[in-house]
BAVEX-498193 format. One record per residue (C-alpha): residue in three letters; x, y, z; residue number from 1. Coordinates in pm, 1 decimal. Each point is the difference from the previous one (the first is absolute). Last residue first. Layout:
% residues N
PT code       xx       yy       zz pos
PT  ALA        X        Y        Z NUM
...
//
This chain:
% residues 359
PT code       xx       yy       zz pos
PT  MET -20456.6  -7913.2   2393.9 359
PT  GLY   -204.3   -199.2   -224.6 358
PT  ARG   -376.2    -49.5    176.9 357
PT  ALA   -179.3   -203.6   -209.3 356
PT  TYR    335.6   -232.8   -124.9 355
PT  TYR     75.1   -110.2    327.2 354
PT  ARG   -395.7     -3.8     68.0 353
PT  GLY     53.1   -335.7   -242.9 352
PT  PHE    136.2   -189.0    288.1 351
PT  ARG   -300.5     54.4    210.3 350
PT  ASN   -220.8    -19.3   -280.6 349
PT  GLY   -219.9    286.7    -81.1 348
PT  LEU    256.0    110.6   -303.9 347
PT  PHE    -76.8   -363.2   -170.3 346
PT  ASP   -349.5     -6.6     67.1 345
PT  ALA    -15.3    351.0   -163.1 344
PT  PHE    193.6    -88.8   -329.0 343
PT  LYS   -221.1   -326.3     -0.8 342
PT  ALA    215.5   -312.3    -88.7 341
PT  GLU    -26.6   -156.3   -376.5 340
PT  GLU    241.2    205.5   -117.5 339
PT  GLN    296.1   -215.7    184.6 338
PT  ARG    -97.4   -242.3   -238.7 337
PT  VAL    -87.2   -363.9    126.8 336
PT  PHE     69.4   -300.0   -135.1 335
PT  GLY   -226.7   -308.1    118.1 334
PT  ARG   -160.7    -30.4    330.2 333
PT  GLN   -127.5    180.7    264.9 332
PT  PRO   -110.8    317.3   -160.7 331
PT  LEU     82.1    328.9    205.2 330
PT  LYS   -220.3    174.7    262.0 329
PT  GLY    -43.0   -348.7    214.2 328
PT  GLU    177.3    147.8    318.4 327
PT  VAL    298.4   -254.3    -81.8 326
PT  LEU     70.3    113.1   -311.0 325
PT  LEU    -43.0    401.6     71.8 324
PT  ASP    253.6   -121.7    310.6 323
PT  CYS    241.7   -109.2   -239.9 322
PT  MET    -44.8    318.0   -246.4 321
PT  ALA     43.3    210.8    270.6 320
PT  CYS    313.5   -183.6     88.5 319
PT  ILE    180.0    -33.2   -310.0 318
PT  GLY    -57.3    386.6    -83.5 317
PT  ALA     94.8    108.6    352.7 316
PT  ALA    375.8   -182.1     16.5 315
PT  THR     30.8    172.1   -413.3 314
PT  THR   -102.0    313.9    173.1 313
PT  ILE    211.3     19.8    309.5 312
PT  GLN    324.4   -121.8   -135.7 311
PT  ILE    -48.9    221.2   -295.2 310
PT  ALA    -28.1    253.9    283.4 309
PT  SER    308.9   -101.2    229.0 308
PT  MET    -80.2   -121.3    274.6 307
PT  LEU    133.9     82.3    372.7 306
PT  ARG    -63.2   -320.5    264.3 305
PT  ASP   -219.2     49.1    285.7 304
PT  GLY   -302.7    -93.8   -146.2 303
PT  VAL     -2.6    179.7   -291.3 302
PT  THR    253.2    322.7     12.7 301
PT  GLN    -82.1    203.6   -327.0 300
PT  SER    135.7     60.0   -316.0 299
PT  TYR   -182.7    220.9   -273.7 298
PT  ILE   -308.4    -40.5   -212.2 297
PT  LYS    -88.5    273.5   -304.4 296
PT  LYS   -336.6    -46.7    -97.6 295
PT  ALA   -178.5    143.1   -324.1 294
PT  TYR   -325.9   -101.6   -189.2 293
PT  SER    -84.6    155.4   -355.4 292
PT  GLU   -312.4    112.0   -155.3 291
PT  GLN    -39.6    102.0   -368.7 290
PT  THR   -370.8    115.6   -190.9 289
PT  LEU   -112.8    -26.1   -332.2 288
PT  HIS   -325.7    119.1     24.1 287
PT  GLY   -290.4   -219.0    -85.5 286
PT  GLU   -128.9    -99.7    337.1 285
PT  MET    359.7    -86.8     94.3 284
PT  TRP    272.4    -90.5   -339.3 283
PT  GLY    313.3   -114.7     40.0 282
PT  SER    320.8     83.2    214.8 281
PT  VAL    143.3   -190.7    244.9 280
PT  THR    375.2    134.0    226.5 279
PT  VAL    153.4   -255.5    234.7 278
PT  PHE    255.9    118.5    229.9 277
PT  ILE    164.4   -177.6    303.7 276
PT  LEU    283.4    148.8    135.0 275
PT  VAL    254.3   -248.0    287.2 274
PT  VAL    196.4    230.4    191.8 273
PT  ASP    326.9   -110.5    159.4 272
PT  GLN    232.0     15.4    308.7 271
PT  TYR     63.9   -417.0     76.8 270
PT  THR    285.4      8.9   -247.2 269
PT  ILE    191.0   -189.8   -185.6 268
PT  PRO    406.3     65.2   -120.1 267
PT  ILE     59.5     -9.8   -377.4 266
PT  ALA    326.4   -104.6   -137.0 265
PT  THR     60.3   -328.9    112.6 264
PT  GLU   -342.3    -94.8    -26.5 263
PT  LEU    -73.2    152.5   -310.5 262
PT  VAL    333.5   -145.4   -154.1 261
PT  ASP    -76.3   -342.8    102.5 260
PT  LYS   -329.2     25.0   -121.5 259
PT  LEU     93.8    141.9   -314.5 258
PT  VAL    312.6   -327.2    -76.7 257
PT  ASP   -315.0   -263.6     90.7 256
PT  ARG   -204.1    181.6   -277.0 255
PT  ARG    225.8    -92.7   -293.0 254
PT  MET   -186.1    115.5   -242.5 253
PT  GLY   -158.0    282.1    112.2 252
PT  LEU    343.0    122.0     76.7 251
PT  ARG     57.3     58.5   -367.7 250
PT  LEU    238.6    320.7     69.4 249
PT  ASP   -233.9    175.2   -255.1 248
PT  ARG   -312.6   -153.2     58.5 247
PT  VAL    -30.6    -73.4    428.8 246
PT  MET    267.9    242.4    144.4 245
PT  MET    -64.0    286.8   -191.7 244
PT  LYS   -421.4    -27.6    -30.7 243
PT  VAL     66.9     13.8    385.9 242
PT  ILE    186.6    316.2    -15.1 241
PT  ASP   -239.7    177.3   -267.3 240
PT  ARG   -283.1   -127.0    256.9 239
PT  HIS    124.6    114.3    297.7 238
PT  GLY     27.1    338.6   -141.9 237
PT  PRO   -281.9    166.5    167.2 236
PT  TYR   -185.4   -126.3    324.5 235
PT  ARG   -156.9   -359.9    -75.2 234
PT  VAL   -324.0   -110.2    -40.4 233
PT  THR    -51.7   -328.5   -149.3 232
PT  LYS   -256.4     19.2   -306.3 231
PT  TYR   -315.5   -202.1    -42.4 230
PT  ASN   -198.4     20.7   -391.2 229
PT  LEU   -384.2    -71.0    -91.9 228
PT  ASN   -124.2    207.0   -342.1 227
PT  GLU   -335.9    -31.3   -187.4 226
PT  VAL   -191.1   -182.8    316.4 225
PT  LYS   -299.4   -262.3    -23.0 224
PT  GLY    129.3   -215.2   -203.8 223
PT  GLU    273.0   -145.0    193.5 222
PT  LEU   -103.8    121.9    385.2 221
PT  THR     44.6   -334.1    206.1 220
PT  ASP    286.8   -173.7   -242.0 219
PT  CYS    218.3    299.5     15.0 218
PT  LEU    -78.9     66.5    341.5 217
PT  THR    126.0   -304.3    121.6 216
PT  GLY    359.7    152.5    173.6 215
PT  LEU     43.3    338.9   -185.0 214
PT  GLY    354.9     21.1    241.8 213
PT  GLY    118.0   -279.4   -216.9 212
PT  SER    307.3    148.6   -213.0 211
PT  THR    123.0    351.2     17.8 210
PT  ASN   -143.4    286.5   -221.2 209
PT  PHE    148.9    353.9     97.7 208
PT  ALA    -44.2    259.7    263.3 207
PT  GLU    173.1    322.5     58.9 206
PT  TYR    -21.0    214.4    312.8 205
PT  ALA    -19.2    375.9    107.2 204
PT  ILE   -104.7     76.0    387.9 203
PT  GLY   -228.3    269.4     41.0 202
PT  ASP   -279.6   -199.4    142.7 201
PT  LEU    -31.4   -203.7   -304.0 200
PT  SER    193.9     57.3   -293.6 199
PT  PHE     30.0   -162.5   -333.4 198
PT  ALA    268.9   -123.7   -266.4 197
PT  GLU    -43.4   -273.2   -266.9 196
PT  LEU    247.2   -251.7   -115.6 195
PT  GLU   -226.2   -263.8   -287.6 194
PT  GLU    352.2   -229.5     52.1 193
PT  LEU    156.2   -184.0    306.8 192
PT  ALA   -242.9   -352.9    -61.5 191
PT  PRO    -92.4    -36.0   -385.9 190
PT  VAL   -328.7    -44.4    -83.2 189
PT  GLU   -209.0   -264.1    -59.7 188
PT  GLY   -367.7    -51.9    -99.4 187
PT  ARG   -357.5     66.7    -17.1 186
PT  HIS   -199.3    180.8   -251.9 185
PT  ALA   -253.1    284.0    129.9 184
PT  ASP    241.7    280.7   -103.7 183
PT  ARG    281.8   -139.9    186.0 182
PT  ILE    -46.7   -273.8    274.6 181
PT  SER    282.1    -80.0    244.3 180
PT  GLU    173.6   -321.5    103.3 179
PT  CYS    401.2     97.2     22.7 178
PT  PRO    265.6   -197.8   -125.6 177
PT  ASN    297.9   -115.9    300.8 176
PT  CYS    324.4    197.6     84.4 175
PT  TYR    -84.0    281.4    249.7 174
PT  GLU   -264.0   -175.2    151.4 173
PT  ASN    194.0   -316.9     20.3 172
PT  ILE    281.5    182.2    177.1 171
PT  LEU   -191.0    177.3    275.0 170
PT  GLY   -163.6   -369.4     79.8 169
PT  ASP    338.7   -170.8     10.2 168
PT  THR     92.0    279.5    253.4 167
PT  SER   -263.1    -40.8    206.1 166
PT  TRP    -96.2    340.0    210.4 165
PT  THR     96.2    324.9    103.4 164
PT  LEU    361.4     36.7   -190.1 163
PT  ASN     27.1    369.9      1.2 162
PT  TYR    -40.2    221.9   -284.2 161
PT  LYS    143.0    381.2   -113.2 160
PT  LEU    205.3   -201.9   -260.3 159
PT  ALA    249.5    241.9      6.4 158
PT  ASN     53.9    -33.7    385.3 157
PT  THR   -204.9    202.1    274.1 156
PT  PRO   -327.1    -87.6     12.9 155
PT  PHE   -199.6    109.5    321.2 154
PT  VAL   -321.2   -107.6     -5.1 153
PT  PRO     78.0   -318.4   -149.5 152
PT  LEU   -251.1   -114.0   -275.3 151
PT  ALA   -265.8   -249.2    -54.8 150
PT  GLY   -188.1     79.0   -294.9 149
PT  VAL   -310.7    -81.3   -191.5 148
PT  ARG   -206.0    142.8   -309.1 147
PT  MET   -303.1   -118.4   -106.3 146
PT  GLU   -141.2    131.1   -322.5 145
PT  VAL   -342.9   -100.5   -108.5 144
PT  ASP   -178.8    181.6   -349.4 143
PT  ARG   -256.9     -8.5   -181.9 142
PT  LEU   -280.8   -143.1    181.6 141
PT  LYS   -419.2     -2.7    -56.4 140
PT  GLU   -269.1     28.3    246.3 139
PT  PHE    252.8    121.8    307.0 138
PT  LYS      6.6    -20.9    368.4 137
PT  LYS    133.3   -391.0    -36.2 136
PT  THR    286.0     67.7   -105.5 135
PT  LEU    127.1    182.7    278.2 134
PT  ASP    -37.5   -350.3    239.1 133
PT  PHE    163.1   -155.2   -288.0 132
PT  ALA    313.1    313.7     47.5 131
PT  ALA     -2.0    -77.2    362.5 130
PT  ILE    -18.8   -403.1     34.4 129
PT  SER    283.3    -46.0   -267.8 128
PT  ILE    213.7    227.0    200.7 127
PT  PHE    -42.5   -195.3    311.1 126
PT  GLY    172.0   -272.2   -185.6 125
PT  PRO    234.6     -1.3   -245.4 124
PT  ALA    146.8    253.9     65.3 123
PT  LEU    -80.5    -38.9    387.5 122
PT  GLY    -25.3   -338.4    116.1 121
PT  CYS   -260.4   -292.3    -70.5 120
PT  GLN    129.2    -87.7   -373.0 119
PT  PRO   -156.8   -402.3     54.9 118
PT  ILE   -298.4   -103.8    128.3 117
PT  PHE    -60.8   -351.5      3.0 116
PT  ALA   -313.5   -110.9    177.3 115
PT  THR    -67.9   -378.3     79.3 114
PT  GLU   -137.0   -311.7   -170.9 113
PT  ALA    182.8     77.9   -320.9 112
PT  GLY   -165.4   -100.9   -337.3 111
PT  GLU    235.7    262.0   -189.8 110
PT  ALA    155.2    172.9    272.5 109
PT  LEU    342.3   -154.6   -154.3 108
PT  ARG    -13.0    131.8   -325.3 107
PT  LYS    -75.8    354.1    196.4 106
PT  ILE    304.2    -50.4    193.1 105
PT  THR    235.5    -94.6   -306.5 104
PT  ARG   -120.2    353.3   -191.8 103
PT  THR     87.1    189.5    369.6 102
PT  SER    330.2   -124.2    -37.2 101
PT  GLU     56.1     84.8   -371.9 100
PT  VAL   -109.0    356.8    114.1  99
PT  ASP    237.9     68.4    300.4  98
PT  GLU   -128.3    202.7    245.9  97
PT  THR     -0.3   -243.6    261.6  96
PT  LEU   -152.3    106.2    336.8  95
PT  ASP   -172.6   -346.0     58.9  94
PT  LEU   -359.4   -185.2    153.2  93
PT  TYR    -96.9   -322.1    -16.1  92
PT  HIS   -299.0   -191.7    187.1  91
PT  VAL     58.7   -327.2    107.4  90
PT  ARG    -48.4   -391.6   -150.4  89
PT  ALA    352.8   -100.1     61.6  88
PT  ARG     24.0    -93.9   -321.0  87
PT  LYS   -107.0    292.1   -157.7  86
PT  ALA    229.8    187.3    243.4  85
PT  ALA    307.3   -190.2    -56.7  84
PT  GLU    -80.7     85.0   -397.3  83
PT  ALA    -14.7    401.3    129.3  82
PT  ILE    320.3    -20.9    144.3  81
PT  THR    191.3   -181.7   -278.0  80
PT  ALA   -135.2    265.8   -235.6  79
PT  THR    117.1    279.1    218.1  78
PT  LEU    360.0    -71.7     77.8  77
PT  SER    161.4    187.7   -270.4  76
PT  TYR   -247.4    302.5     66.5  75
PT  PRO    261.5     14.8    319.1  74
PT  SER   -207.1   -103.3    352.5  73
PT  ALA   -283.1    153.8    175.1  72
PT  SER   -268.6   -250.3    -85.0  71
PT  LEU   -308.6     13.1    241.9  70
PT  VAL   -104.2   -349.5     82.5  69
PT  ILE   -367.9    -26.3    131.3  68
PT  ASP   -170.3   -243.9    232.4  67
PT  GLN    292.4   -219.9    118.6  66
PT  GLY     -9.7   -334.9    196.8  65
PT  GLU    243.7   -178.7   -319.9  64
PT  LEU    176.7    309.1   -142.1  63
PT  ALA    339.9   -239.6     41.9  62
PT  ARG   -157.8   -266.3   -221.9  61
PT  SER    -85.4    250.5   -236.9  60
PT  LEU    384.3     67.3     14.5  59
PT  ASP    122.6   -311.7    -68.8  58
PT  ARG   -230.9    -48.1   -282.6  57
PT  ALA     79.3    368.2   -181.0  56
PT  ASP    350.6    -63.7     -8.3  55
PT  SER    335.9    221.1     65.7  54
PT  ILE    -95.1    228.6    323.4  53
PT  GLU    258.5    -80.6    242.7  52
PT  LEU   -135.2      5.2    339.9  51
PT  GLN     86.8    161.7    347.9  50
PT  ARG   -350.4     28.9    195.9  49
PT  THR   -118.5    290.7    184.8  48
PT  GLU   -293.2     39.5    291.3  47
PT  VAL   -207.1    264.0     32.8  46
PT  ASN   -252.7    108.6    249.7  45
PT  ARG    212.0    291.2    123.6  44
PT  ARG    338.2    -63.5    -63.0  43
PT  PRO    119.3    300.3   -261.8  42
PT  MET    250.2   -145.4   -298.5  41
PT  ARG    357.3     97.8     13.0  40
PT  GLU     83.3   -364.5    119.6  39
PT  LEU   -151.2   -123.7   -311.4  38
PT  ARG    209.4    202.4   -187.6  37
PT  GLU    319.2   -170.2    120.6  36
PT  ALA   -110.1   -296.8    -20.2  35
PT  ASP    -25.6    -18.9   -413.3  34
PT  ARG   -176.5   -209.9   -167.5  33
PT  ASP   -333.8    177.5     75.1  32
PT  PHE   -374.3    -96.5     98.0  31
PT  VAL   -181.4    182.4    245.8  30
PT  THR   -290.9   -124.0    193.7  29
PT  VAL   -256.7    259.3    108.7  28
PT  ARG   -285.1    -86.3    204.0  27
PT  TYR   -268.7    273.1    -51.2  26
PT  ASP   -239.0    188.9    130.4  25
PT  GLY    201.7    126.8    275.6  24
PT  THR     13.4    291.7   -131.9  23
PT  GLY    408.4     68.5     57.8  22
PT  ALA     41.7   -288.5   -241.8  21
PT  LEU   -150.0     96.2   -311.2  20
PT  LEU    199.3    353.4     23.2  19
PT  GLU    322.7   -117.8     96.5  18
PT  THR    -22.7   -291.3   -232.4  17
PT  ILE    -32.5    189.3   -278.8  16
PT  ALA    229.9    286.3    113.8  15
PT  ILE    307.1   -265.6     53.6  14
PT  GLY   -119.6   -203.8   -300.8  13
PT  ILE     72.0    327.3   -217.2  12
PT  LYS    346.7     35.4    153.9  11
PT  GLY    119.0   -362.3    -95.6  10
PT  GLY   -173.3   -291.4    178.5   9
PT  GLY   -171.2   -134.3   -328.1   8
PT  VAL   -254.4   -288.2    -13.2   7
PT  LEU   -275.7    100.7    223.6   6
PT  ALA   -222.2   -253.5    163.9   5
PT  VAL   -334.6     83.2    177.0   4
PT  ASN   -223.4   -169.6    246.4   3
PT  LYS   -321.0    166.3     78.8   2
PT  MET    -98.2     81.2    346.1   1
//
């Protein structure tokens, strides 16, 4: 049985603990500063410890006896937890979508005796594994387009949106620059721009630039693709309202106010759907060809808990990567990119199967 430390006992932390501890193959210790959160954690093969995460040295001592540490905490704590993992010589995995945090982890991974695997959720995370697998079919690439959305099944407000995951992460995506490759040149584009419309299964959607979803694919595909981009999917009209708040009302400069507005006005929901849509075009046997991968995943009961689709997909992503690491199917030291996981290995994994079966 492997000892896993999980830092963060929120909605995603509960899902991760339910999945890992429920197998009987992992003994999970959950760290969080909030005693009420810890009370909601599953109990089988689980220990909880109330701890304020502020110093890497203190946390590294708390990680003694652990094999792996998983971070399901806000991106502001990423560097601290990763540094503690390096000091404690334990494997490190996280869910961060923050580009600068990932760059910090890459630096920490240099010369490390253990693996550092950031961005293990949905996007970044699984979307990179799926997209990179599609690119392998082509002799020469032209475009790689990645689209992901976590949406309410029953939208009722003007934003046509409900909170389904971290509000801090959502704001980060809406406000920070977005990496991309355009006409074979790597650069950054503004969030909330390049609005497009499309439909899937007869439902209309919009998509626009958001930060962090590409993961490390810019590094992996630079010099090999003409155009690479990631956009978040929403129902039509969402982007215009968000852009008004972020840009016109300048709440992008006052993120604490924006967070308060969103969490006060918009309820959470467990009745959601995760939409994944990847399109790759390029040359196969001398012909310009396009292939796509599309999947919808809905909320469902896991164990005895109703979990939202974004809970399931995010938790299943990091749990599958944890399994693949333990099984020796990922590098055992240094910085590990999501796309280093084989698509077939991921979907064949007991946690990756939540993606494989969709509904």
